[in-house]
PyMOL Python script that loads the backbone (N, CA, C, O; Angstrom):
from pymol import cmd

cmd.read_pdbstr("""\
ATOM      1  N   MET A   1      82.752  84.872 123.410  1.00  0.00           N
ATOM      2  CA  MET A   1      83.803  84.004 122.908  1.00  0.00           C
ATOM      3  C   MET A   1      85.134  84.496 123.460  1.00  0.00           C
ATOM      4  O   MET A   1      85.391  85.700 123.483  1.00  0.00           O
ATOM      5  N   THR A   2      85.966  83.590 123.896  1.00  0.00           N
ATOM      6  CA  THR A   2      87.311  83.916 124.371  1.00  0.00           C
ATOM      7  C   THR A   2      88.297  83.717 123.223  1.00  0.00           C
ATOM      8  O   THR A   2      87.966  83.120 122.198  1.00  0.00           O
ATOM      9  N   ILE A   3      89.501  84.221 123.410  1.00  0.00           N
ATOM     10  CA  ILE A   3      90.525  84.020 122.375  1.00  0.00           C
ATOM     11  C   ILE A   3      90.836  82.535 122.226  1.00  0.00           C
ATOM     12  O   ILE A   3      91.137  82.072 121.126  1.00  0.00           O
ATOM     13  N   GLU A   4      90.768  81.793 123.318  1.00  0.00           N
ATOM     14  CA  GLU A   4      91.015  80.360 123.248  1.00  0.00           C
ATOM     15  C   GLU A   4      89.943  79.664 122.404  1.00  0.00           C
ATOM     16  O   GLU A   4      90.255  78.782 121.603  1.00  0.00           O
ATOM     17  N   GLN A   5      88.698  80.057 122.584  1.00  0.00           N
ATOM     18  CA  GLN A   5      87.613  79.488 121.777  1.00  0.00           C
ATOM     19  C   GLN A   5      87.775  79.880 120.308  1.00  0.00           C
ATOM     20  O   GLN A   5      87.544  79.069 119.411  1.00  0.00           O
ATOM     21  N   PHE A   6      88.170  81.117 120.078  1.00  0.00           N
ATOM     22  CA  PHE A   6      88.395  81.577 118.710  1.00  0.00           C
ATOM     23  C   PHE A   6      89.498  80.737 118.064  1.00  0.00           C
ATOM     24  O   PHE A   6      89.337  80.248 116.946  1.00  0.00           O
ATOM     25  N   LYS A   7      90.608  80.573 118.767  1.00  0.00           N
ATOM     26  CA  LYS A   7      91.721  79.788 118.224  1.00  0.00           C
ATOM     27  C   LYS A   7      91.320  78.331 117.998  1.00  0.00           C
ATOM     28  O   LYS A   7      91.752  77.712 117.025  1.00  0.00           O
ATOM     29  N   SER A   8      90.496  77.784 118.891  1.00  0.00           N
ATOM     30  CA  SER A   8      90.091  76.387 118.723  1.00  0.00           C
ATOM     31  C   SER A   8      89.144  76.200 117.542  1.00  0.00           C
ATOM     32  O   SER A   8      88.953  75.080 117.070  1.00  0.00           O
ATOM     33  N   SER A   9      88.548  77.296 117.062  1.00  0.00           N
ATOM     34  CA  SER A   9      87.661  77.204 115.898  1.00  0.00           C
ATOM     35  C   SER A   9      88.442  77.192 114.581  1.00  0.00           C
ATOM     36  O   SER A   9      87.876  76.893 113.529  1.00  0.00           O
ATOM     37  N   LEU A  10      89.730  77.515 114.634  1.00  0.00           N
ATOM     38  CA  LEU A  10      90.534  77.516 113.414  1.00  0.00           C
ATOM     39  C   LEU A  10      90.584  76.104 112.842  1.00  0.00           C
ATOM     40  O   LEU A  10      90.686  75.126 113.583  1.00  0.00           O
ATOM     41  N   GLY A  11      90.512  76.011 111.553  1.00  0.00           N
ATOM     42  CA  GLY A  11      90.529  74.706 110.890  1.00  0.00           C
ATOM     43  C   GLY A  11      89.155  74.084 110.768  1.00  0.00           C
ATOM     44  O   GLY A  11      89.010  73.021 110.166  1.00  0.00           O
ATOM     45  N   LYS A  12      88.151  74.724 111.324  1.00  0.00           N
ATOM     46  CA  LYS A  12      86.772  74.244 111.236  1.00  0.00           C
ATOM     47  C   LYS A  12      85.990  75.247 110.404  1.00  0.00           C
ATOM     48  O   LYS A  12      86.556  76.242 109.952  1.00  0.00           O
ATOM     49  N   GLY A  13      84.716  75.009 110.194  1.00  0.00           N
ATOM     50  CA  GLY A  13      83.874  75.996 109.514  1.00  0.00           C
ATOM     51  C   GLY A  13      83.867  77.290 110.289  1.00  0.00           C
ATOM     52  O   GLY A  13      84.064  77.289 111.505  1.00  0.00           O
ATOM     53  N   ILE A  14      83.641  78.403 109.598  1.00  0.00           N
ATOM     54  CA  ILE A  14      83.634  79.701 110.260  1.00  0.00           C
ATOM     55  C   ILE A  14      82.573  79.704 111.357  1.00  0.00           C
ATOM     56  O   ILE A  14      81.411  79.401 111.088  1.00  0.00           O
ATOM     57  N   PRO A  15      82.956  80.040 112.583  1.00  0.00           N
ATOM     58  CA  PRO A  15      81.963  80.127 113.654  1.00  0.00           C
ATOM     59  C   PRO A  15      80.897  81.176 113.311  1.00  0.00           C
ATOM     60  O   PRO A  15      81.223  82.224 112.755  1.00  0.00           O
ATOM     61  N   PRO A  16      79.657  80.908 113.632  1.00  0.00           N
ATOM     62  CA  PRO A  16      78.597  81.862 113.289  1.00  0.00           C
ATOM     63  C   PRO A  16      78.722  83.157 114.084  1.00  0.00           C
ATOM     64  O   PRO A  16      79.218  83.174 115.210  1.00  0.00           O
ATOM     65  N   GLY A  17      78.264  84.224 113.474  1.00  0.00           N
ATOM     66  CA  GLY A  17      78.179  85.498 114.177  1.00  0.00           C
ATOM     67  C   GLY A  17      79.463  86.279 114.283  1.00  0.00           C
ATOM     68  O   GLY A  17      79.565  87.166 115.131  1.00  0.00           O
ATOM     69  N   LEU A  18      80.458  85.986 113.450  1.00  0.00           N
ATOM     70  CA  LEU A  18      81.691  86.757 113.504  1.00  0.00           C
ATOM     71  C   LEU A  18      81.514  88.098 112.812  1.00  0.00           C
ATOM     72  O   LEU A  18      80.856  88.190 111.775  1.00  0.00           O
ATOM     73  N   SER A  19      82.102  89.131 113.390  1.00  0.00           N
ATOM     74  CA  SER A  19      82.160  90.422 112.720  1.00  0.00           C
ATOM     75  C   SER A  19      83.079  90.290 111.506  1.00  0.00           C
ATOM     76  O   SER A  19      83.816  89.312 111.388  1.00  0.00           O
ATOM     77  N   VAL A  20      83.038  91.252 110.624  1.00  0.00           N
ATOM     78  CA  VAL A  20      83.907  91.239 109.450  1.00  0.00           C
ATOM     79  C   VAL A  20      85.381  91.241 109.890  1.00  0.00           C
ATOM     80  O   VAL A  20      86.230  90.649 109.225  1.00  0.00           O
ATOM     81  N   TYR A  21      85.673  91.902 111.002  1.00  0.00           N
ATOM     82  CA  TYR A  21      87.046  91.971 111.506  1.00  0.00           C
ATOM     83  C   TYR A  21      87.528  90.582 111.938  1.00  0.00           C
ATOM     84  O   TYR A  21      88.612  90.140 111.558  1.00  0.00           O
ATOM     85  N   LEU A  22      86.702  89.908 112.737  1.00  0.00           N
ATOM     86  CA  LEU A  22      87.086  88.574 113.207  1.00  0.00           C
ATOM     87  C   LEU A  22      87.080  87.552 112.075  1.00  0.00           C
ATOM     88  O   LEU A  22      87.887  86.622 112.073  1.00  0.00           O
ATOM     89  N   GLU A  23      86.181  87.719 111.123  1.00  0.00           N
ATOM     90  CA  GLU A  23      86.183  86.806 109.980  1.00  0.00           C
ATOM     91  C   GLU A  23      87.504  86.919 109.215  1.00  0.00           C
ATOM     92  O   GLU A  23      88.094  85.910 108.828  1.00  0.00           O
ATOM     93  N   SER A  24      87.955  88.145 109.002  1.00  0.00           N
ATOM     94  CA  SER A  24      89.225  88.351 108.321  1.00  0.00           C
ATOM     95  C   SER A  24      90.374  87.711 109.103  1.00  0.00           C
ATOM     96  O   SER A  24      91.213  87.019 108.526  1.00  0.00           O
ATOM     97  N   LEU A  25      90.408  87.943 110.404  1.00  0.00           N
ATOM     98  CA  LEU A  25      91.467  87.365 111.240  1.00  0.00           C
ATOM     99  C   LEU A  25      91.367  85.853 111.300  1.00  0.00           C
ATOM    100  O   LEU A  25      92.384  85.164 111.386  1.00  0.00           O
ATOM    101  N   TRP A  26      90.141  85.328 111.256  1.00  0.00           N
ATOM    102  CA  TRP A  26      89.937  83.880 111.259  1.00  0.00           C
ATOM    103  C   TRP A  26      90.574  83.255 110.014  1.00  0.00           C
ATOM    104  O   TRP A  26      91.264  82.239 110.101  1.00  0.00           O
ATOM    105  N   HIS A  27      90.335  83.874 108.864  1.00  0.00           N
ATOM    106  CA  HIS A  27      90.926  83.350 107.620  1.00  0.00           C
ATOM    107  C   HIS A  27      92.448  83.429 107.681  1.00  0.00           C
ATOM    108  O   HIS A  27      93.135  82.498 107.260  1.00  0.00           O
ATOM    109  N   ASP A  28      92.976  84.532 108.203  1.00  0.00           N
ATOM    110  CA  ASP A  28      94.423  84.640 108.329  1.00  0.00           C
ATOM    111  C   ASP A  28      94.958  83.571 109.279  1.00  0.00           C
ATOM    112  O   ASP A  28      95.994  82.961 109.014  1.00  0.00           O
ATOM    113  N   GLY A  29      94.258  83.350 110.372  1.00  0.00           N
ATOM    114  CA  GLY A  29      94.671  82.317 111.323  1.00  0.00           C
ATOM    115  C   GLY A  29      94.652  80.920 110.730  1.00  0.00           C
ATOM    116  O   GLY A  29      95.327  80.018 111.227  1.00  0.00           O
ATOM    117  N   ASN A  30      93.881  80.742 109.670  1.00  0.00           N
ATOM    118  CA  ASN A  30      93.828  79.475 108.955  1.00  0.00           C
ATOM    119  C   ASN A  30      94.798  79.433 107.783  1.00  0.00           C
ATOM    120  O   ASN A  30      94.769  78.501 106.979  1.00  0.00           O
ATOM    121  N   GLY A  31      95.656  80.442 107.689  1.00  0.00           N
ATOM    122  CA  GLY A  31      96.677  80.446 106.649  1.00  0.00           C
ATOM    123  C   GLY A  31      96.193  80.932 105.292  1.00  0.00           C
ATOM    124  O   GLY A  31      96.878  80.729 104.289  1.00  0.00           O
ATOM    125  N   ASP A  32      95.030  81.567 105.238  1.00  0.00           N
ATOM    126  CA  ASP A  32      94.490  82.054 103.962  1.00  0.00           C
ATOM    127  C   ASP A  32      94.574  83.580 103.920  1.00  0.00           C
ATOM    128  O   ASP A  32      93.580  84.277 104.126  1.00  0.00           O
ATOM    129  N   TRP A  33      95.776  84.083 103.650  1.00  0.00           N
ATOM    130  CA  TRP A  33      96.019  85.526 103.603  1.00  0.00           C
ATOM    131  C   TRP A  33      95.120  86.189 102.568  1.00  0.00           C
ATOM    132  O   TRP A  33      94.540  87.242 102.831  1.00  0.00           O
ATOM    133  N   GLU A  34      95.002  85.577 101.393  1.00  0.00           N
ATOM    134  CA  GLU A  34      94.204  86.166 100.305  1.00  0.00           C
ATOM    135  C   GLU A  34      92.752  86.377 100.723  1.00  0.00           C
ATOM    136  O   GLU A  34      92.193  87.453 100.507  1.00  0.00           O
ATOM    137  N   LYS A  35      92.146  85.363 101.316  1.00  0.00           N
ATOM    138  CA  LYS A  35      90.743  85.470 101.741  1.00  0.00           C
ATOM    139  C   LYS A  35      90.622  86.520 102.845  1.00  0.00           C
ATOM    140  O   LYS A  35      89.681  87.314 102.849  1.00  0.00           O
ATOM    141  N   SER A  36      91.563  86.523 103.770  1.00  0.00           N
ATOM    142  CA  SER A  36      91.561  87.505 104.847  1.00  0.00           C
ATOM    143  C   SER A  36      91.596  88.919 104.271  1.00  0.00           C
ATOM    144  O   SER A  36      90.845  89.791 104.708  1.00  0.00           O
ATOM    145  N   HIS A  37      92.458  89.140 103.301  1.00  0.00           N
ATOM    146  CA  HIS A  37      92.599  90.449 102.669  1.00  0.00           C
ATOM    147  C   HIS A  37      91.332  90.806 101.902  1.00  0.00           C
ATOM    148  O   HIS A  37      90.872  91.947 101.967  1.00  0.00           O
ATOM    149  N   THR A  38      90.766  89.853 101.181  1.00  0.00           N
ATOM    150  CA  THR A  38      89.543  90.106 100.416  1.00  0.00           C
ATOM    151  C   THR A  38      88.402  90.525 101.331  1.00  0.00           C
ATOM    152  O   THR A  38      87.637  91.429 100.995  1.00  0.00           O
ATOM    153  N   VAL A  39      88.283  89.876 102.485  1.00  0.00           N
ATOM    154  CA  VAL A  39      87.201  90.180 103.424  1.00  0.00           C
ATOM    155  C   VAL A  39      87.312  91.606 103.955  1.00  0.00           C
ATOM    156  O   VAL A  39      86.294  92.276 104.127  1.00  0.00           O
ATOM    157  N   ILE A  40      88.524  92.080 104.215  1.00  0.00           N
ATOM    158  CA  ILE A  40      88.695  93.357 104.923  1.00  0.00           C
ATOM    159  C   ILE A  40      88.996  94.541 104.001  1.00  0.00           C
ATOM    160  O   ILE A  40      88.837  95.688 104.419  1.00  0.00           O
ATOM    161  N   GLN A  41      89.421  94.298 102.770  1.00  0.00           N
ATOM    162  CA  GLN A  41      89.954  95.391 101.943  1.00  0.00           C
ATOM    163  C   GLN A  41      88.957  96.493 101.608  1.00  0.00           C
ATOM    164  O   GLN A  41      89.372  97.630 101.381  1.00  0.00           O
ATOM    165  N   ASP A  42      87.672  96.205 101.568  1.00  0.00           N
ATOM    166  CA  ASP A  42      86.699  97.236 101.200  1.00  0.00           C
ATOM    167  C   ASP A  42      85.982  97.865 102.394  1.00  0.00           C
ATOM    168  O   ASP A  42      85.061  98.661 102.215  1.00  0.00           O
ATOM    169  N   VAL A  43      86.403  97.510 103.613  1.00  0.00           N
ATOM    170  CA  VAL A  43      85.807  98.105 104.813  1.00  0.00           C
ATOM    171  C   VAL A  43      86.573  99.395 105.096  1.00  0.00           C
ATOM    172  O   VAL A  43      87.802  99.399 105.164  1.00  0.00           O
ATOM    173  N   GLU A  44      85.838 100.473 105.257  1.00  0.00           N
ATOM    174  CA  GLU A  44      86.443 101.813 105.347  1.00  0.00           C
ATOM    175  C   GLU A  44      86.376 102.373 106.766  1.00  0.00           C
ATOM    176  O   GLU A  44      85.654 103.341 107.008  1.00  0.00           O
ATOM    177  N   ASP A  45      87.110 101.787 107.702  1.00  0.00           N
ATOM    178  CA  ASP A  45      87.201 102.378 109.034  1.00  0.00           C
ATOM    179  C   ASP A  45      88.567 102.078 109.628  1.00  0.00           C
ATOM    180  O   ASP A  45      89.352 101.326 109.051  1.00  0.00           O
ATOM    181  N   LYS A  46      88.846 102.668 110.781  1.00  0.00           N
ATOM    182  CA  LYS A  46      90.165 102.508 111.400  1.00  0.00           C
ATOM    183  C   LYS A  46      90.435 101.069 111.843  1.00  0.00           C
ATOM    184  O   LYS A  46      91.577 100.612 111.799  1.00  0.00           O
ATOM    185  N   ASN A  47      89.402 100.362 112.263  1.00  0.00           N
ATOM    186  CA  ASN A  47      89.591  98.970 112.669  1.00  0.00           C
ATOM    187  C   ASN A  47      90.050  98.121 111.491  1.00  0.00           C
ATOM    188  O   ASN A  47      90.984  97.328 111.610  1.00  0.00           O
ATOM    189  N   ALA A  48      89.390  98.295 110.363  1.00  0.00           N
ATOM    190  CA  ALA A  48      89.773  97.548 109.158  1.00  0.00           C
ATOM    191  C   ALA A  48      91.168  97.956 108.700  1.00  0.00           C
ATOM    192  O   ALA A  48      91.944  97.117 108.242  1.00  0.00           O
ATOM    193  N   ALA A  49      91.487  99.243 108.822  1.00  0.00           N
ATOM    194  CA  ALA A  49      92.818  99.712 108.433  1.00  0.00           C
ATOM    195  C   ALA A  49      93.897  99.034 109.273  1.00  0.00           C
ATOM    196  O   ALA A  49      94.969  98.711 108.761  1.00  0.00           O
ATOM    197  N   TRP A  50      93.622  98.818 110.556  1.00  0.00           N
ATOM    198  CA  TRP A  50      94.600  98.140 111.424  1.00  0.00           C
ATOM    199  C   TRP A  50      94.841  96.708 110.935  1.00  0.00           C
ATOM    200  O   TRP A  50      95.985  96.266 110.835  1.00  0.00           O
ATOM    201  N   ILE A  51      93.770  95.996 110.635  1.00  0.00           N
ATOM    202  CA  ILE A  51      93.924  94.621 110.131  1.00  0.00           C
ATOM    203  C   ILE A  51      94.631  94.642 108.779  1.00  0.00           C
ATOM    204  O   ILE A  51      95.508  93.816 108.522  1.00  0.00           O
ATOM    205  N   HIS A  52      94.260  95.568 107.930  1.00  0.00           N
ATOM    206  CA  HIS A  52      94.883  95.709 106.622  1.00  0.00           C
ATOM    207  C   HIS A  52      96.389  95.948 106.783  1.00  0.00           C
ATOM    208  O   HIS A  52      97.199  95.365 106.062  1.00  0.00           O
ATOM    209  N   ALA A  53      96.750  96.808 107.734  1.00  0.00           N
ATOM    210  CA  ALA A  53      98.161  97.091 108.014  1.00  0.00           C
ATOM    211  C   ALA A  53      98.889  95.820 108.436  1.00  0.00           C
ATOM    212  O   ALA A  53      99.963  95.510 107.920  1.00  0.00           O
ATOM    213  N   TYR A  54      98.302  95.094 109.372  1.00  0.00           N
ATOM    214  CA  TYR A  54      98.893  93.834 109.836  1.00  0.00           C
ATOM    215  C   TYR A  54      99.116  92.878 108.656  1.00  0.00           C
ATOM    216  O   TYR A  54     100.183  92.277 108.528  1.00  0.00           O
ATOM    217  N   LEU A  55      98.104  92.747 107.803  1.00  0.00           N
ATOM    218  CA  LEU A  55      98.218  91.816 106.673  1.00  0.00           C
ATOM    219  C   LEU A  55      99.352  92.207 105.727  1.00  0.00           C
ATOM    220  O   LEU A  55     100.076  91.341 105.236  1.00  0.00           O
ATOM    221  N   HIS A  56      99.509  93.501 105.470  1.00  0.00           N
ATOM    222  CA  HIS A  56     100.597  93.926 104.586  1.00  0.00           C
ATOM    223  C   HIS A  56     101.950  93.800 105.280  1.00  0.00           C
ATOM    224  O   HIS A  56     102.957  93.527 104.626  1.00  0.00           O
ATOM    225  N   ARG A  57     101.983  93.994 106.577  1.00  0.00           N
ATOM    226  CA  ARG A  57     103.229  93.739 107.330  1.00  0.00           C
ATOM    227  C   ARG A  57     103.592  92.268 107.211  1.00  0.00           C
ATOM    228  O   ARG A  57     104.753  91.928 106.983  1.00  0.00           O
ATOM    229  N   LYS A  58     102.614  91.405 107.362  1.00  0.00           N
ATOM    230  CA  LYS A  58     102.845  89.964 107.253  1.00  0.00           C
ATOM    231  C   LYS A  58     103.337  89.604 105.854  1.00  0.00           C
ATOM    232  O   LYS A  58     104.199  88.741 105.690  1.00  0.00           O
ATOM    233  N   GLU A  59     102.787  90.264 104.866  1.00  0.00           N
ATOM    234  CA  GLU A  59     103.161  90.025 103.468  1.00  0.00           C
ATOM    235  C   GLU A  59     104.591  90.497 103.190  1.00  0.00           C
ATOM    236  O   GLU A  59     105.224  90.046 102.235  1.00  0.00           O
ATOM    237  N   GLY A  60     105.094  91.406 104.030  1.00  0.00           N
ATOM    238  CA  GLY A  60     106.426  91.960 103.823  1.00  0.00           C
ATOM    239  C   GLY A  60     106.425  93.272 103.063  1.00  0.00           C
ATOM    240  O   GLY A  60     107.487  93.790 102.718  1.00  0.00           O
ATOM    241  N   ASP A  61     105.246  93.814 102.800  1.00  0.00           N
ATOM    242  CA  ASP A  61     105.090  95.089 102.095  1.00  0.00           C
ATOM    243  C   ASP A  61     105.032  96.206 103.146  1.00  0.00           C
ATOM    244  O   ASP A  61     103.962  96.734 103.449  1.00  0.00           O
ATOM    245  N   ILE A  62     106.187  96.548 103.686  1.00  0.00           N
ATOM    246  CA  ILE A  62     106.266  97.457 104.830  1.00  0.00           C
ATOM    247  C   ILE A  62     105.793  98.861 104.478  1.00  0.00           C
ATOM    248  O   ILE A  62     105.122  99.499 105.290  1.00  0.00           O
ATOM    249  N   TRP A  63     106.125  99.359 103.286  1.00  0.00           N
ATOM    250  CA  TRP A  63     105.668 100.694 102.894  1.00  0.00           C
ATOM    251  C   TRP A  63     104.145 100.759 102.932  1.00  0.00           C
ATOM    252  O   TRP A  63     103.576 101.696 103.491  1.00  0.00           O
ATOM    253  N   ASN A  64     103.491  99.776 102.345  1.00  0.00           N
ATOM    254  CA  ASN A  64     102.036  99.726 102.319  1.00  0.00           C
ATOM    255  C   ASN A  64     101.481  99.521 103.736  1.00  0.00           C
ATOM    256  O   ASN A  64     100.480 100.132 104.111  1.00  0.00           O
ATOM    257  N   ALA A  65     102.128  98.672 104.504  1.00  0.00           N
ATOM    258  CA  ALA A  65     101.699  98.450 105.892  1.00  0.00           C
ATOM    259  C   ALA A  65     101.725  99.760 106.667  1.00  0.00           C
ATOM    260  O   ALA A  65     100.775 100.075 107.384  1.00  0.00           O
ATOM    261  N   ASP A  66     102.801 100.524 106.530  1.00  0.00           N
ATOM    262  CA  ASP A  66     102.908 101.790 107.253  1.00  0.00           C
ATOM    263  C   ASP A  66     101.802 102.766 106.848  1.00  0.00           C
ATOM    264  O   ASP A  66     101.281 103.496 107.692  1.00  0.00           O
ATOM    265  N   TYR A  67     101.447 102.781 105.579  1.00  0.00           N
ATOM    266  CA  TYR A  67     100.327 103.601 105.121  1.00  0.00           C
ATOM    267  C   TYR A  67      99.057 103.224 105.870  1.00  0.00           C
ATOM    268  O   TYR A  67      98.338 104.101 106.349  1.00  0.00           O
ATOM    269  N   TRP A  68      98.772 101.931 105.977  1.00  0.00           N
ATOM    270  CA  TRP A  68      97.558 101.466 106.651  1.00  0.00           C
ATOM    271  C   TRP A  68      97.621 101.682 108.154  1.00  0.00           C
ATOM    272  O   TRP A  68      96.601 101.974 108.779  1.00  0.00           O
ATOM    273  N   TYR A  69      98.814 101.542 108.750  1.00  0.00           N
ATOM    274  CA  TYR A  69      98.930 101.861 110.185  1.00  0.00           C
ATOM    275  C   TYR A  69      98.600 103.334 110.423  1.00  0.00           C
ATOM    276  O   TYR A  69      97.912 103.668 111.388  1.00  0.00           O
ATOM    277  N   ARG A  70      99.082 104.203 109.558  1.00  0.00           N
ATOM    278  CA  ARG A  70      98.748 105.629 109.708  1.00  0.00           C
ATOM    279  C   ARG A  70      97.245 105.837 109.602  1.00  0.00           C
ATOM    280  O   ARG A  70      96.677 106.592 110.392  1.00  0.00           O
ATOM    281  N   ARG A  71      96.589 105.192 108.653  1.00  0.00           N
ATOM    282  CA  ARG A  71      95.132 105.319 108.508  1.00  0.00           C
ATOM    283  C   ARG A  71      94.401 104.795 109.735  1.00  0.00           C
ATOM    284  O   ARG A  71      93.311 105.261 110.068  1.00  0.00           O
ATOM    285  N   ALA A  72      95.015 103.819 110.406  1.00  0.00           N
ATOM    286  CA  ALA A  72      94.413 103.259 111.621  1.00  0.00           C
ATOM    287  C   ALA A  72      94.728 104.093 112.855  1.00  0.00           C
ATOM    288  O   ALA A  72      94.177 103.847 113.928  1.00  0.00           O
ATOM    289  N   GLY A  73      95.611 105.080 112.709  1.00  0.00           N
ATOM    290  CA  GLY A  73      96.020 105.884 113.861  1.00  0.00           C
ATOM    291  C   GLY A  73      96.984 105.140 114.769  1.00  0.00           C
ATOM    292  O   GLY A  73      97.016 105.370 115.978  1.00  0.00           O
ATOM    293  N   LYS A  74      97.769 104.246 114.179  1.00  0.00           N
ATOM    294  CA  LYS A  74      98.703 103.414 114.944  1.00  0.00           C
ATOM    295  C   LYS A  74     100.081 103.480 114.308  1.00  0.00           C
ATOM    296  O   LYS A  74     100.245 103.957 113.185  1.00  0.00           O
ATOM    297  N   THR A  75     101.064 102.994 115.045  1.00  0.00           N
ATOM    298  CA  THR A  75     102.400 102.839 114.485  1.00  0.00           C
ATOM    299  C   THR A  75     102.697 101.352 114.353  1.00  0.00           C
ATOM    300  O   THR A  75     102.157 100.526 115.089  1.00  0.00           O
ATOM    301  N   ARG A  76     103.555 101.034 113.413  1.00  0.00           N
ATOM    302  CA  ARG A  76     103.905  99.628 113.196  1.00  0.00           C
ATOM    303  C   ARG A  76     104.593  99.078 114.442  1.00  0.00           C
ATOM    304  O   ARG A  76     105.576  99.652 114.911  1.00  0.00           O
ATOM    305  N   PRO A  77     104.086  97.971 114.980  1.00  0.00           N
ATOM    306  CA  PRO A  77     104.703  97.392 116.178  1.00  0.00           C
ATOM    307  C   PRO A  77     106.013  96.695 115.836  1.00  0.00           C
ATOM    308  O   PRO A  77     106.263  96.330 114.687  1.00  0.00           O
ATOM    309  N   SER A  78     106.829  96.524 116.844  1.00  0.00           N
ATOM    310  CA  SER A  78     108.097  95.819 116.647  1.00  0.00           C
ATOM    311  C   SER A  78     108.029  94.390 117.178  1.00  0.00           C
ATOM    312  O   SER A  78     109.002  93.641 117.086  1.00  0.00           O
ATOM    313  N   ASP A  79     106.884  94.017 117.732  1.00  0.00           N
ATOM    314  CA  ASP A  79     106.751  92.655 118.256  1.00  0.00           C
ATOM    315  C   ASP A  79     106.393  91.690 117.122  1.00  0.00           C
ATOM    316  O   ASP A  79     106.275  92.094 115.965  1.00  0.00           O
ATOM    317  N   SER A  80     106.227  90.445 117.461  1.00  0.00           N
ATOM    318  CA  SER A  80     105.996  89.412 116.448  1.00  0.00           C
ATOM    319  C   SER A  80     104.630  89.572 115.788  1.00  0.00           C
ATOM    320  O   SER A  80     103.719  90.190 116.338  1.00  0.00           O
ATOM    321  N   LEU A  81     104.517  89.002 114.603  1.00  0.00           N
ATOM    322  CA  LEU A  81     103.231  88.980 113.909  1.00  0.00           C
ATOM    323  C   LEU A  81     102.190  88.214 114.724  1.00  0.00           C
ATOM    324  O   LEU A  81     101.026  88.609 114.778  1.00  0.00           O
ATOM    325  N   GLN A  82     102.609  87.121 115.356  1.00  0.00           N
ATOM    326  CA  GLN A  82     101.675  86.341 116.165  1.00  0.00           C
ATOM    327  C   GLN A  82     101.133  87.175 117.326  1.00  0.00           C
ATOM    328  O   GLN A  82      99.946  87.105 117.641  1.00  0.00           O
ATOM    329  N   HIS A  83     101.991  87.950 117.952  1.00  0.00           N
ATOM    330  CA  HIS A  83     101.543  88.802 119.055  1.00  0.00           C
ATOM    331  C   HIS A  83     100.545  89.844 118.554  1.00  0.00           C
ATOM    332  O   HIS A  83      99.534  90.110 119.203  1.00  0.00           O
ATOM    333  N   GLU A  84     100.839  90.427 117.399  1.00  0.00           N
ATOM    334  CA  GLU A  84      99.907  91.422 116.864  1.00  0.00           C
ATOM    335  C   GLU A  84      98.573  90.766 116.504  1.00  0.00           C
ATOM    336  O   GLU A  84      97.516  91.342 116.763  1.00  0.00           O
ATOM    337  N   TRP A  85      98.608  89.574 115.910  1.00  0.00           N
ATOM    338  CA  TRP A  85      97.373  88.867 115.581  1.00  0.00           C
ATOM    339  C   TRP A  85      96.554  88.621 116.851  1.00  0.00           C
ATOM    340  O   TRP A  85      95.343  88.839 116.868  1.00  0.00           O
ATOM    341  N   ASP A  86      97.223  88.169 117.908  1.00  0.00           N
ATOM    342  CA  ASP A  86      96.541  87.951 119.189  1.00  0.00           C
ATOM    343  C   ASP A  86      95.906  89.256 119.689  1.00  0.00           C
ATOM    344  O   ASP A  86      94.763  89.250 120.148  1.00  0.00           O
ATOM    345  N   GLN A  87      96.633  90.361 119.604  1.00  0.00           N
ATOM    346  CA  GLN A  87      96.122  91.656 120.033  1.00  0.00           C
ATOM    347  C   GLN A  87      94.896  92.065 119.205  1.00  0.00           C
ATOM    348  O   GLN A  87      93.915  92.578 119.744  1.00  0.00           O
ATOM    349  N   LEU A  88      94.967  91.836 117.919  1.00  0.00           N
ATOM    350  CA  LEU A  88      93.838  92.158 117.054  1.00  0.00           C
ATOM    351  C   LEU A  88      92.610  91.330 117.435  1.00  0.00           C
ATOM    352  O   LEU A  88      91.512  91.869 117.574  1.00  0.00           O
ATOM    353  N   VAL A  89      92.797  90.036 117.600  1.00  0.00           N
ATOM    354  CA  VAL A  89      91.661  89.169 117.961  1.00  0.00           C
ATOM    355  C   VAL A  89      91.055  89.634 119.275  1.00  0.00           C
ATOM    356  O   VAL A  89      89.837  89.778 119.383  1.00  0.00           O
ATOM    357  N   LYS A  90      91.892  89.869 120.270  1.00  0.00           N
ATOM    358  CA  LYS A  90      91.393  90.325 121.570  1.00  0.00           C
ATOM    359  C   LYS A  90      90.620  91.641 121.443  1.00  0.00           C
ATOM    360  O   LYS A  90      89.605  91.837 122.111  1.00  0.00           O
ATOM    361  N   ALA A  91      91.102  92.533 120.589  1.00  0.00           N
ATOM    362  CA  ALA A  91      90.451  93.836 120.425  1.00  0.00           C
ATOM    363  C   ALA A  91      89.062  93.713 119.829  1.00  0.00           C
ATOM    364  O   ALA A  91      88.196  94.543 120.108  1.00  0.00           O
ATOM    365  N   PHE A  92      88.830  92.681 119.006  1.00  0.00           N
ATOM    366  CA  PHE A  92      87.556  92.580 118.311  1.00  0.00           C
ATOM    367  C   PHE A  92      86.608  91.524 118.877  1.00  0.00           C
ATOM    368  O   PHE A  92      85.487  91.359 118.397  1.00  0.00           O
ATOM    369  N   LEU A  93      87.072  90.813 119.899  1.00  0.00           N
ATOM    370  CA  LEU A  93      86.163  89.842 120.550  1.00  0.00           C
ATOM    371  C   LEU A  93      85.141  90.559 121.420  1.00  0.00           C
ATOM    372  O   LEU A  93      84.298  89.912 122.042  1.00  0.00           O
TER     373      LEU A  93
END
""", "prot")
cmd.dss("prot")
cmd.show_as("cartoon", "prot")
cmd.util.cbc("prot")
cmd.orient("prot")
């Protein structure tokens, strides 16, 4: 699947075979922050921490976002949320 195919699936039923990471990003891409957060919040690895960080950055909870970026071994980016979302999707495709 390419990022273009992933983006074109937004607004439709969840494409089959998505990892938990892509499922979370898919829900966020569809404007459902709560569902995206619910999907990823109990996954205990650095990949999930990165998505968790992004979601809290998007929410505006920067202190919490920074905590999750540290758990992911990353620093909070200064680029747009859309750019980070694109980077996340590309990383997990």
